[in-house]
N, C-alpha and C positions, 0 to 999 in steps of 0.2 A: 829696256835691253830687248838684243836680235835673239829673235830666236834660233834654237838651233837645228838644223836639219837631223832628220831620223829617219832614214828609208827602212820599209816594210814590206816582207810577202810572205804569203803562208805556206802551206807545207807539200800543198800539189804540185803535181808534175806532170808535166807533157811530153817534151820531147828529150828533158835533161833530168838526168838522176839529182836526188837534196843535197848532194855534195858541190854539182857542177852547180846549182841551184844558188849557195852560198857563195859562192864566186862570181856568178853573176851580179848578186847584190851588193859583194865588195865593190866591185868595178861600178857600177850605178854611185855607189854612195861617194864614190872620186878616191881610191885607195891608190892608185894607178898617179895621182897626182904625186903620191910621194917618191921621192930622188932612191931607189933602194939600190943604186948604181953601187958594189962593191961596199956595201953596210953588213953590220952584224945582223940581224932583225930578231930578237925573242916573240915568241908566241906563248904567252902565256895560258897555259890554260890548266885547270882540274884532273890529273888521271883518275882519281875516284879511287877511294879506299878498297881493300880487297874485300871481296863478297858483296861490294855495289854494285848496280847493276845500273843506274841512273846517271852516270857520269855520259858526257859526250863520247860517245864511236869518233876513234882515231881517223876514220874517213873523211870528218870534216879538214883536221888540222891536216891530213896528206895535202888534198886540193888546195888549202889555204899556201903550204908550204912552196906545192908547185907553180902557183901564180906567182910568190916572192920571188923563186927561183927565176922565173923566163923574165923578172922584171929585170934583175941583174944582184938580187939582194941572195945573202947567206944565213937563209932561216934555220933556226933550232927551237924546239917547242920544249919548257923547260916549265917545272914549278919548286917549290921550297920545303923541305922536312915542316915534321909536324911538331909540335909539344907534347900532345900524348901520347900514350903507349899506343901501337896500331903496326900497321903494314905499311907507316913510311916517316918512320921516326928519324934514319937516316939513308944518308944518300943510297947505299946497296940497297937494302928495304924497300929504299922507295922505287929506285930501278927495276926492281922486278916484280914491284905490283906494274910498273909506266909499260915494261915490255908486253906482260901477262896481258894489259887492255890494248895492246894493239900500239900502244907510242913506242915504237922502237925504229931503228934509222931502215931494217927492213922493209916495213909496212910501210914509212913513211915518206922514204929517202930524203930525210936529214935527220942529223943528231939530237940525240934526248940528252940534256944537261941538269942536275938537279942545282939549282941556283944558289944554294949558300954552301955548297959543299959536302964534304964526309961526315959531317957530328952537329949541321946548322949552323956554324959559328964562323965561315967565308962568308963576308959581310962586307958592305962598304957604306960610309957614313955620308949621310946626305943634307947638310943644314937645308933647313925650313923656316923653323923661327914661328911655329904657327902656336896655337893657343894651348894646346895639349901635349906638342911634341915638337922639339926642339931642334933633336937631331936624327933623323929618319934610320935605321939600322934595315940594310936593303938585301935581299942576296948579290952576291959581289957579280955574277953572270947575267943578270937581269941588268945591274949598274954600267956594267961596260958596253951593254948591248947599245946600239945607235939608233933603235926603233922600237919599240915594245906597241906589239898586237895581242890585245887581249880577246879571247876567244871563251866565251862565258858562259856553263847553262845555269838557268835564271832558273831558281829552286825559294822555298821558301827557308828560313834560319831563324834557331829561337830566339836568337839574341838582337838580329838587325832586321827580323820579319823576313827579308828573304836577303839573297845572295846571287850578287848580279856583276856588273865591270867595277865598282867599285872593292867590293868583298874579294872579286878576283885579284884585284889592282893590289889593293892594302894590303889586306891579312896574307892574301898570297905568295907576294914578295918580301914581304918581312924576315928579317933570319930569325932564329931562335930569340934570341935577346929582343928582336924586336915586335916576335908574334907575344912576348910576354909582355912586353911595353904596354904593347892595346889591350890587353886583356886582365893586366891586374887592376882595373875595376869595376870588375863585371865576374862577380864569385855567385857559384850555385849557393842554393839551402834547402834545408832537408826537410820532406813533411814526416813529422814521426807517428803522426797517423795513420798514414800510408805505407813506410818502411818496413820491409819484415827482415832486415838486417840479412840479407844472404850473403853480401861481403863481392857483388858486381863489383859494384862501386870501386872497392876499394882495391882489388885485381887488375885492374882500370885504370889507376891512377897514377902515370908516371912522375910524380913530385912526391911520393909519401907526406900527401895531405888527406886523406879519409883512412878513417878504422873503424871496424865495428866493434860493438861496444853496448851491453845491456840494452840486445837485442835490435837496436838501430846503429844507423852512419853520423858518423860526427865526424867534423870538417875542419881541420887543424888549417886556419886562414892566412897565418907566418909562409905556410908551405905549398898555398893554393897558387897557381898560376892562373884561374880564372876560366880555361883551355872549354871547359863544359863536355871532357869528353863523358866523363860521369851523368848527367843528364842525357845524353843520348845513347846510352849502354845499360842505365837502371829498367829491367824489366815490370817494376811495379808502376814506375813515372811519379816516384815519390821523389827526385832532384828535379829543380825547375832554377829557372836562371833567378839571380837576386833583384834587387830594387830597379824599377825602370831606368831611374837616372844614371846605373852603371851601365845598363845594355845602351843607353841614350850616348855616354861619351865615348863607351866604345865604337857606336857609330860614325865619331865626329872623328875617333884619331884613325878610324882606318881610312877616311875621307882624305885624313891628313898625309896619311902615309902613300895614297893614291896619288896624292900631287907630288910628292919625291921623286916617285917612279917615272912620273910623264914627264919630269921636271929638266927643260931644257932639250926634249929630243920628241921627235916626231910619234904620235902616237893614234891608231885606228882601234875601234870595237868595235865587236861582232857579237849578240847575244843572241842564243834559240831557248824561246820560251815551249819548250817539249820536256816531257816526261817531268812535268813539275811537283815534284816529290815536297812533303812536308819541313822534311829539314835535308840539312845540309851535304852535302857527298862524302864530306869526311867520314861518314858513320861506316858499318861494315854492312848496313842492311841498308835499304829502300824499303819506304810506305809505298801505299799505291798513290800513284797521281792524284793532285787534289781539283782538276780542272782538266779540259781539253787539250789538247796541242791547239800552238797559238800562231807559231811561225819564226821566225827568223828577223833579226832587226842588226842594223849599219848604222854604225855616225862616229864622227870625227868626237864628239863629245862623249864623257864615258857619265855624266851626271844627267843628260839630257836622257840617252840612251835607259837608263838606270829607270827613269822616270815613264819613260813612254812603256816599257817593258809593264812596269808595276799597273800602271792604266790597264793597259789590256788585260795581262792578266785578272786584274778586279772586276772588268765585264762579263769575262765568262762564267759559267754558270758552275756550281760548284756539283764536282761528283759525289754520288751519293755514298757509296760505299768507300770512304776514305777518312779522313783524320777532321779534313773540311766539312764534309757533310754532314761528319757527327756532333761537329758543333755549329751546326747552324750557317755555314757560308752565307747562302742565298739572304739571308736574315741582314745582313750587314752590307756596307758601303766595300768594305776593305777585308780579305781575305786574308792576308799576312796579320792583321791587326785578330781577326776571328782567333787562327790556332794559335799565335803566339800575343797574348793580350799585353803579356811586362815589354812588347817590342814596342816602337814606334820609328818604320822604315824612313821616314822623310826625314828623321833628324840628322840624317847621314846626307842627302842629296843638299839638305837644305844649308849643312855647314859648306860643304863642298862646294856649294855656289857661291859660298861667301868668302870662301877663301879663293876665290876665281878660276877654278879647275874647270869650271860648265856653267851651263844655265839649266835651271829646273824648267823652265818654260822651251819649250820646241814646234817644231813643225814634222807633222809626220807626214811620210810621201811614201806611197804605197808603187813599188816595182813588179814589176811583171815576169 
């Protein structure tokens, strides 16, 4: 199999700023070969949950949107709303957060659209007939776009090991029903030796699936959607991802949803391995970065760029005062498995390769 090309540059600057350097990297990787003339271009980003500070600054999206406009395209930044209780569960609240974080027309020079509508139900069904997903439920504005550009913040994730291009595309572009379909096999468990029955998980569950009784949380798995919100908000760390196979299936479903998003249209991917927090930007806070900032990556292949980012991240030393440092990250070959032992990030990229979305084999090209 021919290796995919992944372009890389570090975070050092000389005659240009970081946002301009991202644009230069995109050009070096060939983004100008896409015909943008008169096309609607979805720039898929994660706006970050209110209170989280590790999400990508809007400056990067603004520079990218400017490039796309200069090439004749009609860019908009976009995301779909969440399953869980939080600040991004519907389009109005989601836009409030996006605007507060700089993702607004005044700052960006383009519009911000919540792709799955007011309540997360505006979706397009895209047939893919894969192993786990037959008909993917994708936010309509993303499905209607002529071109998809994923702008990814690379970070850890408690169920999939890390979140990068595939996570941004697959989970991020699913409607509420699509997210529920992906999460249905990945349910949390309660460690009753740790749980103190504080009720934080119950208060944060959007699906009436958790109740505290007899001093401990109890999960109603018939109601549980597997969104993982309870895991992130538990102050005791008493909730954790369930079985490893459930996490692997989640990662494979995300790969299949990514295939649906990219199906039949040009797509291009940019990932920034900076502020690498141990968990997703979906939480209303973020822990200390686990490794030093690495740099920016660009590729036409979402699989190759994820593998390249993971490989480069795993070569970095663990920051001592971080979750990875506490768990002896430098003693392992895989930082993400060290932090989240039940996860296996390779499950998603391998499956994505098997279904023809991209290649796990890549050539890393350093761009000045």
